[in-house]
N, C-alpha and C positions, 0 to 999 in steps of 0.2 A: 890285464887290461887297464886302462887308463879311465879314471871315473869321468872324464870330460867326454869319451867317446860314447856314454849312454845317455847324454843329455837329448832331450827332444826339443825344447824350444830355443833353437838356434836362429839367427836370421837365414842362413840357407835353407834349413828345414821350412821355416814358415814361407819362405819363396816358393818351395816345393808345393807345399800344401796350397798355396795360390793357385798355382798351376792346375793342380788338381780339381780344386773347386770352380775356377772358371771354365774348364773345358767344356761343361754342359751348357753354360751361359754362352760361350762362344757358338757352339752348334746351333742353338735357339737363333741366335743373331744371324748366323748365315743363312738359316731355313727362311727366317722370316725377311731377308734383305734389308737388314738395318748394317748398310756397308760401313759408315762411319764408326758406328760402335765396333764392328768386327774389326775394322783397322786399328781402333786403339786397343782392344782387348788382344789383339794378336801380337801386336808391337811391344805390349807390356809383357805378356807370356813369354815370347821368345826371348825378350830381354832378360825375364829372370832366370831364364835357362842358362842365357850366357854368363850370368855374374854369381850366380850361386856356388860354383866351384870355386870360383875365385877367391871369393870371400871366405869360404870353409878353409881353404888353404892358408891365404893371408892373416886371419885372425884365429887360425888354431880352432876351429868350430866343425872339423872333420867328426861325423859322428857314424856309429854303427847305423841307426834308422836313416841317415841322411844318403847313405852309402846305397840303400835300397830304395829310397824314397825317390831320388832325383830321376832313375831310370823309369820308375813306375810313372811319375808325373809326365814324362815324356810319352810314355805310351797311353796314357789317358788323353793328353793335349792332342796327339796326332790322331788318334782313334774317333774322339768326337768331330774334330775339324773335318776329316775326310769323309765322315759318314753325314756331317752337315752338307757339304760340297755335292755329295751323292743325292742326296734327296732332295735339294734345292734344285738340281740340275736334272732331274729324273734319270738318273743314271741307274735304273731299277736293277738290272744285272750286277751291275758294280757294286751297288749298295748291298746286295745280299752276298755276292763273293768278299767283298772287303768285311763285310760283318763277321762273317766265317773267318776269313784269313786272320784279322783281329784278334779274334776270340782265340783261336789255336795259337796264335802269336804270343798273346798275353799267358794263356796257361803255359805254353812251352817256356815263357821267361820265367813263370814263378817255380818252373821245375828246375831250370838251368841255373837262374842266378844265385841261390842260396850254394849250390856245388861250387859254383865261381867263386863266390865269396869265402868259403869254407877252404879251400884250395889255396888262397891268397893271389887268386889272379886279379888283374886289372883290367879295367876297360881299356880297350886298345885304340890306338891312335886312328884306324880305319872306322870304328865304330863311331868314335867322335865326328869325323868327316862326314860321314853318312847322315847323322843327325842334323849336324849343321846345314848341310846340303838340301836335307829334306824339308828344313825350316822354310827354306828359300823356296822350293818348288810349292810346298803348302800355301804359301802366303801367294805366289802367282796362281795357283789351282783355285783359290777361293775367289779371286777377282778375274781372271782369265780361264774360266772352266774349258778343258778339254780332256779326251780320253788318253791321249798321249803323256800329258804331264802325269794323269793318274797311274798310268803303267810305270813310269819312271819312279814315282813315288812309292809304288808297290815294291818293284825291286830293290831300290833304296832301303826300304824297310826291312826286307828280308834278308838281305845280303849280310848284315853284320851279326843276327842273329845265326845265321849259318856258320859263321866263322866260330862264334862262341860254342855253338854246339859241338863242331868237330874237336875245338879246345878240350871241351868237357869230356868227350867221348876218348879222346886220346889219353887222357890222364886216369878215367876210369880204366880203361884197356891196361895202363902201365900198372895202376894199382893191383888189378887182378894177376896180372902176370907175376908181380913181385910176391904175391901171397901165395902163389903156387910155388915158389922157389924156397920159402920159408919152410 
């Protein structure tokens, strides 16, 4: 393993840390109707998500931490924003449901992702597209809240996770089969 993969303080990692740290602030600004601040923070957070991977590849700053931190930052950001929207708009059932879903989703992610990395699997294009579309859906949901946008967001949040889950199960099943043959 290259020594550079063990670095912590790279520009992409700092951008990911920023997204994690700003997520609760964005939730607070949504709940308290600070729309201008929310807009600035959302645009900044979504922009860092777009450029961190590019910077990592272009300037050889890909790290083990970054491979994990980037999707974790996405989960934090999405989770806090959606909860802020639910609380501000009195989507009480949705707040509970999404809170539980995000918890299960995050726990599932923590279980699946290490296996995913260990097996050398890469995040697929479908997952990246869902995150990209969800960023727009979230943006509109913050400023034009309705339950249909919330449903679209939820479906797009779950779909890539299910794809990754099936990939991991397929690999684990294949490995189990290979061990039986030995």
